[in-house]
PDB file of N, CA, C, O and CB in Angstrom:
ATOM      1  N   MET A   1      -8.918  17.101  -3.885  1.00  0.00           N
ATOM      2  CA  MET A   1      -8.393  16.611  -4.700  1.00  0.00           C
ATOM      3  C   MET A   1      -7.248  16.256  -4.577  1.00  0.00           C
ATOM      4  O   MET A   1      -7.007  15.115  -4.183  1.00  0.00           O
ATOM      5  CB  MET A   1      -8.510  17.105  -5.448  1.00  0.00           C
ATOM      6  N   GLY A   2      -6.006  17.358  -4.955  1.00  0.00           N
ATOM      7  CA  GLY A   2      -4.892  17.851  -4.643  1.00  0.00           C
ATOM      8  C   GLY A   2      -4.037  16.460  -3.799  1.00  0.00           C
ATOM      9  O   GLY A   2      -3.191  15.622  -4.108  1.00  0.00           O
ATOM     10  N   LYS A   3      -4.800  16.803  -2.645  1.00  0.00           N
ATOM     11  CA  LYS A   3      -3.765  15.651  -0.906  1.00  0.00           C
ATOM     12  C   LYS A   3      -4.335  14.127  -1.544  1.00  0.00           C
ATOM     13  O   LYS A   3      -3.628  13.172  -1.226  1.00  0.00           O
ATOM     14  CB  LYS A   3      -4.840  16.014   1.728  1.00  0.00           C
ATOM     15  N   CYS A   4      -5.466  13.834  -2.355  1.00  0.00           N
ATOM     16  CA  CYS A   4      -5.518  12.545  -2.542  1.00  0.00           C
ATOM     17  C   CYS A   4      -4.207  12.062  -3.639  1.00  0.00           C
ATOM     18  O   CYS A   4      -3.305  11.275  -3.352  1.00  0.00           O
ATOM     19  CB  CYS A   4      -7.027  12.251  -3.055  1.00  0.00           C
ATOM     20  N   LYS A   5      -4.382  12.711  -4.832  1.00  0.00           N
ATOM     21  CA  LYS A   5      -2.901  12.320  -5.830  1.00  0.00           C
ATOM     22  C   LYS A   5      -1.632  12.038  -5.087  1.00  0.00           C
ATOM     23  O   LYS A   5      -0.815  11.138  -5.281  1.00  0.00           O
ATOM     24  CB  LYS A   5      -2.413  13.630  -6.845  1.00  0.00           C
ATOM     25  N   ASN A   6      -1.640  13.252  -3.958  1.00  0.00           N
ATOM     26  CA  ASN A   6      -0.484  13.374  -3.552  1.00  0.00           C
ATOM     27  C   ASN A   6      -0.229  11.589  -2.563  1.00  0.00           C
ATOM     28  O   ASN A   6       0.831  10.977  -2.430  1.00  0.00           O
ATOM     29  CB  ASN A   6      -0.459  15.015  -2.636  1.00  0.00           C
ATOM     30  N   ILE A   7      -1.293  11.292  -2.163  1.00  0.00           N
ATOM     31  CA  ILE A   7      -1.477  10.492  -0.996  1.00  0.00           C
ATOM     32  C   ILE A   7      -1.383   9.034  -1.961  1.00  0.00           C
ATOM     33  O   ILE A   7      -0.448   8.239  -1.869  1.00  0.00           O
ATOM     34  CB  ILE A   7      -3.072  10.865  -0.010  1.00  0.00           C
ATOM     35  N   THR A   8      -2.480   8.885  -2.833  1.00  0.00           N
ATOM     36  CA  THR A   8      -2.246   7.760  -3.821  1.00  0.00           C
ATOM     37  C   THR A   8      -0.760   7.680  -4.418  1.00  0.00           C
ATOM     38  O   THR A   8      -0.316   6.547  -4.605  1.00  0.00           O
ATOM     39  CB  THR A   8      -3.262   7.938  -5.023  1.00  0.00           C
ATOM     40  N   ARG A   9      -0.044   8.653  -4.699  1.00  0.00           N
ATOM     41  CA  ARG A   9       1.231   8.806  -5.223  1.00  0.00           C
ATOM     42  C   ARG A   9       2.342   8.294  -4.227  1.00  0.00           C
ATOM     43  O   ARG A   9       3.201   7.514  -4.639  1.00  0.00           O
ATOM     44  CB  ARG A   9       1.421  10.249  -5.581  1.00  0.00           C
ATOM     45  N   LEU A  10       2.331   8.728  -2.920  1.00  0.00           N
ATOM     46  CA  LEU A  10       3.274   7.764  -1.843  1.00  0.00           C
ATOM     47  C   LEU A  10       2.510   6.639  -1.650  1.00  0.00           C
ATOM     48  O   LEU A  10       3.391   5.788  -1.533  1.00  0.00           O
ATOM     49  CB  LEU A  10       3.626   8.410  -0.289  1.00  0.00           C
ATOM     50  N   LEU A  11       1.325   5.987  -1.523  1.00  0.00           N
ATOM     51  CA  LEU A  11       0.970   4.283  -1.182  1.00  0.00           C
ATOM     52  C   LEU A  11       1.805   3.353  -2.241  1.00  0.00           C
ATOM     53  O   LEU A  11       2.452   2.366  -1.892  1.00  0.00           O
ATOM     54  CB  LEU A  11      -0.920   3.871  -1.436  1.00  0.00           C
ATOM     55  N   SER A  12       1.647   3.992  -4.087  1.00  0.00           N
ATOM     56  CA  SER A  12       2.405   3.745  -4.851  1.00  0.00           C
ATOM     57  C   SER A  12       4.005   3.366  -4.625  1.00  0.00           C
ATOM     58  O   SER A  12       4.711   2.358  -4.662  1.00  0.00           O
ATOM     59  CB  SER A  12       2.172   4.621  -5.469  1.00  0.00           C
ATOM     60  N   ASP A  13       4.125   4.553  -4.412  1.00  0.00           N
ATOM     61  CA  ASP A  13       6.057   4.751  -3.908  1.00  0.00           C
ATOM     62  C   ASP A  13       6.255   3.913  -2.852  1.00  0.00           C
ATOM     63  O   ASP A  13       7.373   3.508  -2.533  1.00  0.00           O
ATOM     64  CB  ASP A  13       6.678   6.448  -3.227  1.00  0.00           C
ATOM     65  N   ALA A  14       5.288   3.638  -2.311  1.00  0.00           N
ATOM     66  CA  ALA A  14       5.977   3.219  -0.985  1.00  0.00           C
ATOM     67  C   ALA A  14       5.940   1.305  -1.761  1.00  0.00           C
ATOM     68  O   ALA A  14       6.229   0.424  -0.950  1.00  0.00           O
ATOM     69  CB  ALA A  14       4.720   3.733   0.966  1.00  0.00           C
ATOM     70  N   LEU A  15       5.737   1.037  -2.627  1.00  0.00           N
ATOM     71  CA  LEU A  15       6.105  -0.714  -3.281  1.00  0.00           C
ATOM     72  C   LEU A  15       7.565  -0.397  -3.773  1.00  0.00           C
ATOM     73  O   LEU A  15       8.453  -1.249  -3.772  1.00  0.00           O
ATOM     74  CB  LEU A  15       4.900  -1.429  -4.944  1.00  0.00           C
ATOM     75  N   ASP A  16       7.735   0.862  -4.182  1.00  0.00           N
ATOM     76  CA  ASP A  16       9.189   1.063  -4.653  1.00  0.00           C
ATOM     77  C   ASP A  16      10.344   1.233  -4.051  1.00  0.00           C
ATOM     78  O   ASP A  16      11.374   0.796  -4.563  1.00  0.00           O
ATOM     79  CB  ASP A  16       9.273   1.912  -5.254  1.00  0.00           C
ATOM     80  N   ARG A  17      10.345   1.990  -2.704  1.00  0.00           N
ATOM     81  CA  ARG A  17      10.799   2.792  -2.092  1.00  0.00           C
ATOM     82  C   ARG A  17      10.659   2.521  -0.163  1.00  0.00           C
ATOM     83  O   ARG A  17       9.743   1.887   0.362  1.00  0.00           O
ATOM     84  CB  ARG A  17      10.134   3.954  -2.781  1.00  0.00           C
ATOM     85  N   SER A  18      11.681   3.110   0.501  1.00  0.00           N
ATOM     86  CA  SER A  18      11.535   3.514   1.588  1.00  0.00           C
ATOM     87  C   SER A  18      10.638   4.794   1.575  1.00  0.00           C
ATOM     88  O   SER A  18      10.835   5.708   0.774  1.00  0.00           O
ATOM     89  CB  SER A  18      12.750   3.621   2.110  1.00  0.00           C
ATOM     90  N   LEU A  19       9.608   4.806   2.541  1.00  0.00           N
ATOM     91  CA  LEU A  19       9.249   6.460   2.768  1.00  0.00           C
ATOM     92  C   LEU A  19       9.324   6.950   4.034  1.00  0.00           C
ATOM     93  O   LEU A  19       9.165   6.363   5.104  1.00  0.00           O
ATOM     94  CB  LEU A  19       7.848   6.860   2.388  1.00  0.00           C
ATOM     95  N   THR A  20       9.606   8.182   3.782  1.00  0.00           N
ATOM     96  CA  THR A  20      10.070   8.913   5.155  1.00  0.00           C
ATOM     97  C   THR A  20       9.097   9.050   5.928  1.00  0.00           C
ATOM     98  O   THR A  20       7.927   9.126   5.553  1.00  0.00           O
ATOM     99  CB  THR A  20      10.641  10.241   5.067  1.00  0.00           C
ATOM    100  N   ALA A  21       9.522   9.099   7.194  1.00  0.00           N
ATOM    101  CA  ALA A  21       8.596   9.308   8.243  1.00  0.00           C
ATOM    102  C   ALA A  21       7.518  10.314   8.234  1.00  0.00           C
ATOM    103  O   ALA A  21       6.553  10.240   8.994  1.00  0.00           O
ATOM    104  CB  ALA A  21       9.270   9.546   9.255  1.00  0.00           C
ATOM    105  N   GLY A  22       7.719  11.427   7.214  1.00  0.00           N
ATOM    106  CA  GLY A  22       6.550  12.311   7.356  1.00  0.00           C
ATOM    107  C   GLY A  22       5.711  11.929   6.061  1.00  0.00           C
ATOM    108  O   GLY A  22       4.483  11.977   6.121  1.00  0.00           O
ATOM    109  N   GLU A  23       6.386  11.533   4.836  1.00  0.00           N
ATOM    110  CA  GLU A  23       5.396  10.696   4.173  1.00  0.00           C
ATOM    111  C   GLU A  23       4.537   9.729   4.749  1.00  0.00           C
ATOM    112  O   GLU A  23       3.362   9.704   4.381  1.00  0.00           O
ATOM    113  CB  GLU A  23       5.952  10.080   3.347  1.00  0.00           C
ATOM    114  N   TRP A  24       5.053   8.729   5.810  1.00  0.00           N
ATOM    115  CA  TRP A  24       3.895   7.754   6.437  1.00  0.00           C
ATOM    116  C   TRP A  24       3.066   8.461   7.697  1.00  0.00           C
ATOM    117  O   TRP A  24       2.039   7.874   8.039  1.00  0.00           O
ATOM    118  CB  TRP A  24       4.660   6.271   7.061  1.00  0.00           C
ATOM    119  N   PHE A  25       3.426   9.666   8.408  1.00  0.00           N
ATOM    120  CA  PHE A  25       2.605  10.378   8.642  1.00  0.00           C
ATOM    121  C   PHE A  25       1.663  11.069   7.937  1.00  0.00           C
ATOM    122  O   PHE A  25       0.607  11.155   8.564  1.00  0.00           O
ATOM    123  CB  PHE A  25       3.034  10.874   9.096  1.00  0.00           C
ATOM    124  N   ALA A  26       1.649  11.744   6.562  1.00  0.00           N
ATOM    125  CA  ALA A  26       1.080  12.633   5.933  1.00  0.00           C
ATOM    126  C   ALA A  26      -0.370  11.556   5.561  1.00  0.00           C
ATOM    127  O   ALA A  26      -1.565  11.830   5.669  1.00  0.00           O
ATOM    128  CB  ALA A  26       2.127  13.312   4.668  1.00  0.00           C
ATOM    129  N   ILE A  27       0.433  10.008   5.001  1.00  0.00           N
ATOM    130  CA  ILE A  27      -1.003   9.049   4.755  1.00  0.00           C
ATOM    131  C   ILE A  27      -1.336   8.492   5.980  1.00  0.00           C
ATOM    132  O   ILE A  27      -2.516   8.140   5.959  1.00  0.00           O
ATOM    133  CB  ILE A  27      -0.875   7.733   3.672  1.00  0.00           C
ATOM    134  N   ARG A  28      -0.828   8.278   6.969  1.00  0.00           N
ATOM    135  CA  ARG A  28      -1.853   8.234   8.569  1.00  0.00           C
ATOM    136  C   ARG A  28      -2.705   9.187   8.573  1.00  0.00           C
ATOM    137  O   ARG A  28      -3.890   8.861   8.510  1.00  0.00           O
ATOM    138  CB  ARG A  28      -1.084   8.488  10.067  1.00  0.00           C
ATOM    139  N   LEU A  29      -2.389  10.492   8.638  1.00  0.00           N
ATOM    140  CA  LEU A  29      -3.331  11.383   8.931  1.00  0.00           C
ATOM    141  C   LEU A  29      -4.275  11.713   7.924  1.00  0.00           C
ATOM    142  O   LEU A  29      -5.248  12.433   8.148  1.00  0.00           O
ATOM    143  CB  LEU A  29      -2.777  12.424   9.334  1.00  0.00           C
ATOM    144  N   HIS A  30      -3.932  11.041   6.455  1.00  0.00           N
ATOM    145  CA  HIS A  30      -5.200  11.171   5.637  1.00  0.00           C
ATOM    146  C   HIS A  30      -6.198  10.378   5.791  1.00  0.00           C
ATOM    147  O   HIS A  30      -7.348  10.641   6.143  1.00  0.00           O
ATOM    148  CB  HIS A  30      -5.014  11.083   4.426  1.00  0.00           C
ATOM    149  N   LEU A  31      -5.462   8.868   5.369  1.00  0.00           N
ATOM    150  CA  LEU A  31      -6.591   7.684   5.327  1.00  0.00           C
ATOM    151  C   LEU A  31      -7.533   7.552   6.335  1.00  0.00           C
ATOM    152  O   LEU A  31      -8.421   6.801   5.932  1.00  0.00           O
ATOM    153  CB  LEU A  31      -6.025   6.397   5.322  1.00  0.00           C
ATOM    154  N   PRO A  32      -7.769   7.989   7.602  1.00  0.00           N
ATOM    155  CA  PRO A  32      -9.412   7.745   8.627  1.00  0.00           C
ATOM    156  C   PRO A  32     -10.099   8.491   7.760  1.00  0.00           C
ATOM    157  O   PRO A  32     -11.123   7.899   7.419  1.00  0.00           O
ATOM    158  CB  PRO A  32      -9.652   8.443  10.488  1.00  0.00           C
ATOM    159  N   THR A  33      -9.951   9.758   7.152  1.00  0.00           N
ATOM    160  CA  THR A  33     -10.765  10.427   6.777  1.00  0.00           C
ATOM    161  C   THR A  33     -10.927  10.410   5.063  1.00  0.00           C
ATOM    162  O   THR A  33     -11.589  11.357   4.639  1.00  0.00           O
ATOM    163  CB  THR A  33     -10.467  11.595   7.420  1.00  0.00           C
ATOM    164  N   CYS A  34     -10.415   9.469   4.041  1.00  0.00           N
ATOM    165  CA  CYS A  34     -10.685   9.529   3.222  1.00  0.00           C
ATOM    166  C   CYS A  34     -11.059   8.284   2.349  1.00  0.00           C
ATOM    167  O   CYS A  34     -10.144   7.929   1.606  1.00  0.00           O
ATOM    168  CB  CYS A  34     -10.013  10.196   3.020  1.00  0.00           C
ATOM    169  N   SER A  35     -12.163   7.575   2.284  1.00  0.00           N
ATOM    170  CA  SER A  35     -12.744   6.132   1.906  1.00  0.00           C
ATOM    171  C   SER A  35     -12.042   6.062   0.693  1.00  0.00           C
ATOM    172  O   SER A  35     -11.498   4.963   0.588  1.00  0.00           O
ATOM    173  CB  SER A  35     -14.458   5.916   1.733  1.00  0.00           C
ATOM    174  N   GLY A  36     -11.816   6.886  -0.374  1.00  0.00           N
ATOM    175  CA  GLY A  36     -11.209   6.644  -1.684  1.00  0.00           C
ATOM    176  C   GLY A  36      -9.702   6.649  -1.488  1.00  0.00           C
ATOM    177  O   GLY A  36      -9.235   5.717  -2.144  1.00  0.00           O
ATOM    178  N   CYS A  37      -9.085   7.088  -1.073  1.00  0.00           N
ATOM    179  CA  CYS A  37      -7.439   6.765  -1.026  1.00  0.00           C
ATOM    180  C   CYS A  37      -7.411   5.123  -0.034  1.00  0.00           C
ATOM    181  O   CYS A  37      -6.651   4.244  -0.440  1.00  0.00           O
ATOM    182  CB  CYS A  37      -6.376   8.420   0.033  1.00  0.00           C
ATOM    183  N   ARG A  38      -8.259   4.865   1.195  1.00  0.00           N
ATOM    184  CA  ARG A  38      -7.994   3.889   1.784  1.00  0.00           C
ATOM    185  C   ARG A  38      -9.029   2.530   1.004  1.00  0.00           C
ATOM    186  O   ARG A  38      -9.156   1.507   1.676  1.00  0.00           O
ATOM    187  CB  ARG A  38      -8.194   4.304   3.339  1.00  0.00           C
ATOM    188  N   ASN A  39      -9.681   2.589  -0.310  1.00  0.00           N
ATOM    189  CA  ASN A  39      -9.891   1.728  -1.339  1.00  0.00           C
ATOM    190  C   ASN A  39      -8.533   1.649  -2.375  1.00  0.00           C
ATOM    191  O   ASN A  39      -8.034   0.764  -3.071  1.00  0.00           O
ATOM    192  CB  ASN A  39     -11.216   2.223  -2.054  1.00  0.00           C
ATOM    193  N   TYR A  40      -8.348   2.492  -2.201  1.00  0.00           N
ATOM    194  CA  TYR A  40      -6.956   2.463  -3.543  1.00  0.00           C
ATOM    195  C   TYR A  40      -5.706   1.676  -2.646  1.00  0.00           C
ATOM    196  O   TYR A  40      -5.264   0.657  -3.178  1.00  0.00           O
ATOM    197  CB  TYR A  40      -6.211   4.576  -4.172  1.00  0.00           C
ATOM    198  N   ARG A  41      -5.122   2.073  -1.352  1.00  0.00           N
ATOM    199  CA  ARG A  41      -4.738   0.746  -0.638  1.00  0.00           C
ATOM    200  C   ARG A  41      -4.885  -0.439  -0.814  1.00  0.00           C
ATOM    201  O   ARG A  41      -4.047  -1.265  -1.176  1.00  0.00           O
ATOM    202  CB  ARG A  41      -5.069   0.654   0.241  1.00  0.00           C
ATOM    203  N   LYS A  42      -6.287  -0.616  -0.489  1.00  0.00           N
ATOM    204  CA  LYS A  42      -6.853  -2.117  -0.670  1.00  0.00           C
ATOM    205  C   LYS A  42      -6.465  -2.469  -1.866  1.00  0.00           C
ATOM    206  O   LYS A  42      -5.376  -3.035  -1.961  1.00  0.00           O
ATOM    207  CB  LYS A  42      -8.394  -2.344  -0.582  1.00  0.00           C
ATOM    208  N   GLN A  43      -7.234  -2.227  -3.024  1.00  0.00           N
ATOM    209  CA  GLN A  43      -6.571  -2.403  -4.077  1.00  0.00           C
ATOM    210  C   GLN A  43      -5.107  -2.903  -4.795  1.00  0.00           C
ATOM    211  O   GLN A  43      -4.936  -4.027  -5.268  1.00  0.00           O
ATOM    212  CB  GLN A  43      -6.753  -1.612  -4.245  1.00  0.00           C
ATOM    213  N   ILE A  44      -4.126  -1.853  -4.768  1.00  0.00           N
ATOM    214  CA  ILE A  44      -2.694  -2.229  -4.495  1.00  0.00           C
ATOM    215  C   ILE A  44      -1.980  -3.228  -3.989  1.00  0.00           C
ATOM    216  O   ILE A  44      -0.902  -3.709  -4.341  1.00  0.00           O
ATOM    217  CB  ILE A  44      -2.316  -1.593  -3.936  1.00  0.00           C
ATOM    218  N   ARG A  45      -3.008  -3.590  -2.760  1.00  0.00           N
ATOM    219  CA  ARG A  45      -2.256  -4.625  -1.896  1.00  0.00           C
ATOM    220  C   ARG A  45      -2.735  -6.099  -2.220  1.00  0.00           C
ATOM    221  O   ARG A  45      -2.197  -7.135  -1.829  1.00  0.00           O
ATOM    222  CB  ARG A  45      -2.507  -4.317  -0.295  1.00  0.00           C
ATOM    223  N   LEU A  46      -3.881  -5.972  -3.031  1.00  0.00           N
ATOM    224  CA  LEU A  46      -4.570  -6.894  -3.342  1.00  0.00           C
ATOM    225  C   LEU A  46      -3.809  -7.080  -4.753  1.00  0.00           C
ATOM    226  O   LEU A  46      -3.622  -8.271  -5.001  1.00  0.00           O
ATOM    227  CB  LEU A  46      -6.097  -6.612  -3.239  1.00  0.00           C
ATOM    228  N   LEU A  47      -3.364  -6.267  -5.656  1.00  0.00           N
ATOM    229  CA  LEU A  47      -2.832  -6.635  -6.987  1.00  0.00           C
ATOM    230  C   LEU A  47      -1.617  -6.462  -6.716  1.00  0.00           C
ATOM    231  O   LEU A  47      -1.089  -6.091  -7.765  1.00  0.00           O
ATOM    232  CB  LEU A  47      -3.263  -5.912  -8.205  1.00  0.00           C
ATOM    233  N   ARG A  48      -0.530  -6.540  -5.548  1.00  0.00           N
ATOM    234  CA  ARG A  48       0.303  -6.651  -5.112  1.00  0.00           C
ATOM    235  C   ARG A  48       0.654  -8.543  -5.178  1.00  0.00           C
ATOM    236  O   ARG A  48       1.429  -9.241  -5.833  1.00  0.00           O
ATOM    237  CB  ARG A  48       0.101  -5.812  -3.931  1.00  0.00           C
ATOM    238  N   ALA A  49      -0.579  -8.855  -3.929  1.00  0.00           N
ATOM    239  CA  ALA A  49      -0.785 -10.048  -3.497  1.00  0.00           C
ATOM    240  C   ALA A  49      -0.907 -11.020  -4.825  1.00  0.00           C
ATOM    241  O   ALA A  49      -0.199 -12.021  -4.934  1.00  0.00           O
ATOM    242  CB  ALA A  49      -2.004 -10.009  -2.567  1.00  0.00           C
ATOM    243  N   ALA A  50      -1.763 -10.675  -5.710  1.00  0.00           N
ATOM    244  CA  ALA A  50      -2.077 -11.424  -6.716  1.00  0.00           C
ATOM    245  C   ALA A  50      -0.985 -11.664  -7.876  1.00  0.00           C
ATOM    246  O   ALA A  50      -0.794 -12.647  -8.591  1.00  0.00           O
ATOM    247  CB  ALA A  50      -3.212 -10.867  -7.180  1.00  0.00           C
ATOM    248  N   ALA A  51      -0.464 -10.662  -7.823  1.00  0.00           N
ATOM    249  CA  ALA A  51       0.947 -10.637  -8.593  1.00  0.00           C
ATOM    250  C   ALA A  51       2.387 -11.887  -7.805  1.00  0.00           C
ATOM    251  O   ALA A  51       3.283 -12.482  -8.404  1.00  0.00           O
ATOM    252  CB  ALA A  51       1.519  -8.653  -8.409  1.00  0.00           C
ATOM    253  N   HIS A  52       2.117 -11.877  -6.609  1.00  0.00           N
ATOM    254  CA  HIS A  52       3.092 -12.946  -6.265  1.00  0.00           C
ATOM    255  C   HIS A  52       2.699 -13.999  -6.225  1.00  0.00           C
ATOM    256  O   HIS A  52       3.591 -14.843  -6.301  1.00  0.00           O
ATOM    257  CB  HIS A  52       3.671 -12.883  -5.248  1.00  0.00           C
ATOM    258  N   THR A  53       1.184 -14.576  -6.087  1.00  0.00           N
ATOM    259  CA  THR A  53       0.599 -15.097  -6.328  1.00  0.00           C
ATOM    260  C   THR A  53       0.976 -16.120  -7.356  1.00  0.00           C
ATOM    261  O   THR A  53       1.527 -17.219  -7.308  1.00  0.00           O
ATOM    262  CB  THR A  53      -0.104 -14.436  -6.372  1.00  0.00           C
ATOM    263  N   ALA A  54       0.391 -15.225  -8.475  1.00  0.00           N
ATOM    264  CA  ALA A  54       0.843 -15.537 -10.184  1.00  0.00           C
ATOM    265  C   ALA A  54       2.522 -15.614 -10.183  1.00  0.00           C
ATOM    266  O   ALA A  54       2.943 -15.590 -11.340  1.00  0.00           O
ATOM    267  CB  ALA A  54       0.268 -14.001 -11.441  1.00  0.00           C
ATOM    268  N   SER A  55       3.210 -15.670  -9.530  1.00  0.00           N
ATOM    269  CA  SER A  55       4.533 -15.767 -10.007  1.00  0.00           C
ATOM    270  C   SER A  55       5.326 -16.817  -9.058  1.00  0.00           C
ATOM    271  O   SER A  55       6.487 -17.206  -9.186  1.00  0.00           O
ATOM    272  CB  SER A  55       5.200 -14.302 -10.025  1.00  0.00           C
ATOM    273  N   GLY A  56       4.360 -17.168  -8.059  1.00  0.00           N
ATOM    274  CA  GLY A  56       5.029 -18.436  -7.083  1.00  0.00           C
ATOM    275  C   GLY A  56       5.786 -17.859  -5.612  1.00  0.00           C
ATOM    276  O   GLY A  56       6.356 -18.540  -4.760  1.00  0.00           O
ATOM    277  N   ILE A  57       5.549 -16.170  -5.643  1.00  0.00           N
ATOM    278  CA  ILE A  57       6.400 -15.842  -4.772  1.00  0.00           C
ATOM    279  C   ILE A  57       5.424 -15.300  -3.636  1.00  0.00           C
ATOM    280  O   ILE A  57       4.499 -14.490  -3.689  1.00  0.00           O
ATOM    281  CB  ILE A  57       7.469 -14.890  -5.346  1.00  0.00           C
ATOM    282  N   ALA A  58       5.993 -16.081  -2.536  1.00  0.00           N
ATOM    283  CA  ALA A  58       5.205 -15.917  -1.088  1.00  0.00           C
ATOM    284  C   ALA A  58       5.093 -14.152  -0.436  1.00  0.00           C
ATOM    285  O   ALA A  58       5.988 -13.306  -0.421  1.00  0.00           O
ATOM    286  CB  ALA A  58       6.245 -16.984   0.182  1.00  0.00           C
ATOM    287  N   THR A  59       3.916 -14.059  -0.034  1.00  0.00           N
ATOM    288  CA  THR A  59       3.742 -12.273  -0.306  1.00  0.00           C
ATOM    289  C   THR A  59       4.437 -12.319   0.910  1.00  0.00           C
ATOM    290  O   THR A  59       4.888 -13.363   1.381  1.00  0.00           O
ATOM    291  CB  THR A  59       2.008 -11.248  -0.401  1.00  0.00           C
ATOM    292  N   PRO A  60       4.571 -10.809   1.622  1.00  0.00           N
ATOM    293  CA  PRO A  60       5.656 -11.002   3.092  1.00  0.00           C
ATOM    294  C   PRO A  60       4.219 -11.178   4.169  1.00  0.00           C
ATOM    295  O   PRO A  60       4.456 -11.302   5.371  1.00  0.00           O
ATOM    296  CB  PRO A  60       7.021  -9.106   3.617  1.00  0.00           C
ATOM    297  N   ASP A  61       3.053 -11.182   3.794  1.00  0.00           N
ATOM    298  CA  ASP A  61       2.510 -11.115   4.977  1.00  0.00           C
ATOM    299  C   ASP A  61       2.262 -13.163   5.391  1.00  0.00           C
ATOM    300  O   ASP A  61       2.203 -13.745   6.474  1.00  0.00           O
ATOM    301  CB  ASP A  61       0.907  -9.930   4.767  1.00  0.00           C
ATOM    302  N   ALA A  62       2.186 -13.655   4.039  1.00  0.00           N
ATOM    303  CA  ALA A  62       1.986 -15.330   4.385  1.00  0.00           C
ATOM    304  C   ALA A  62       3.217 -15.735   4.637  1.00  0.00           C
ATOM    305  O   ALA A  62       3.409 -16.882   5.041  1.00  0.00           O
ATOM    306  CB  ALA A  62       1.371 -16.341   3.197  1.00  0.00           C
ATOM    307  N   ALA A  63       4.334 -14.776   4.421  1.00  0.00           N
ATOM    308  CA  ALA A  63       5.856 -15.412   4.963  1.00  0.00           C
ATOM    309  C   ALA A  63       5.857 -15.349   6.620  1.00  0.00           C
ATOM    310  O   ALA A  63       6.160 -16.305   7.334  1.00  0.00           O
ATOM    311  CB  ALA A  63       7.354 -14.337   4.318  1.00  0.00           C
ATOM    312  N   ALA A  64       5.507 -14.192   7.039  1.00  0.00           N
ATOM    313  CA  ALA A  64       5.428 -13.929   8.091  1.00  0.00           C
ATOM    314  C   ALA A  64       4.105 -15.029   9.323  1.00  0.00           C
ATOM    315  O   ALA A  64       4.106 -15.531  10.447  1.00  0.00           O
ATOM    316  CB  ALA A  64       5.236 -12.429   7.769  1.00  0.00           C
ATOM    317  N   ASN A  65       3.293 -14.899   8.279  1.00  0.00           N
ATOM    318  CA  ASN A  65       2.488 -16.284   9.155  1.00  0.00           C
ATOM    319  C   ASN A  65       2.782 -17.796   8.919  1.00  0.00           C
ATOM    320  O   ASN A  65       2.124 -18.669   9.485  1.00  0.00           O
ATOM    321  CB  ASN A  65       0.909 -16.293   8.832  1.00  0.00           C
ATOM    322  N   GLY A  66       3.850 -18.075   8.018  1.00  0.00           N
ATOM    323  CA  GLY A  66       4.127 -19.331   8.044  1.00  0.00           C
ATOM    324  C   GLY A  66       3.249 -19.899   6.656  1.00  0.00           C
ATOM    325  O   GLY A  66       3.223 -21.110   6.435  1.00  0.00           O
ATOM    326  N   ASP A  67       2.566 -18.972   5.783  1.00  0.00           N
ATOM    327  CA  ASP A  67       1.470 -19.653   4.752  1.00  0.00           C
ATOM    328  C   ASP A  67       2.338 -19.420   3.705  1.00  0.00           C
ATOM    329  O   ASP A  67       2.807 -18.316   3.430  1.00  0.00           O
ATOM    330  CB  ASP A  67      -0.177 -18.975   4.536  1.00  0.00           C
ATOM    331  N   ASP A  68       2.629 -20.807   2.914  1.00  0.00           N
ATOM    332  CA  ASP A  68       2.932 -20.335   1.368  1.00  0.00           C
ATOM    333  C   ASP A  68       2.417 -20.325   0.775  1.00  0.00           C
ATOM    334  O   ASP A  68       2.770 -19.948  -0.343  1.00  0.00           O
ATOM    335  CB  ASP A  68       3.536 -20.643   0.666  1.00  0.00           C
TER     336      ASP A  68
END
């Protein structure tokens, strides 16, 4: 469980700051084996997109695709 706590913290931190290469490596190594952390990542992405939509700010993915 300690590893999942660290990974979810890093996933949250990634919203506020740039992660180091080592931090991204730890995430990428852990996610294929942990459905709970993959679900957490999906949930924070969904919440972020919903917050951007509610505020009228285009999400980075939509801006890259030309969708506003």
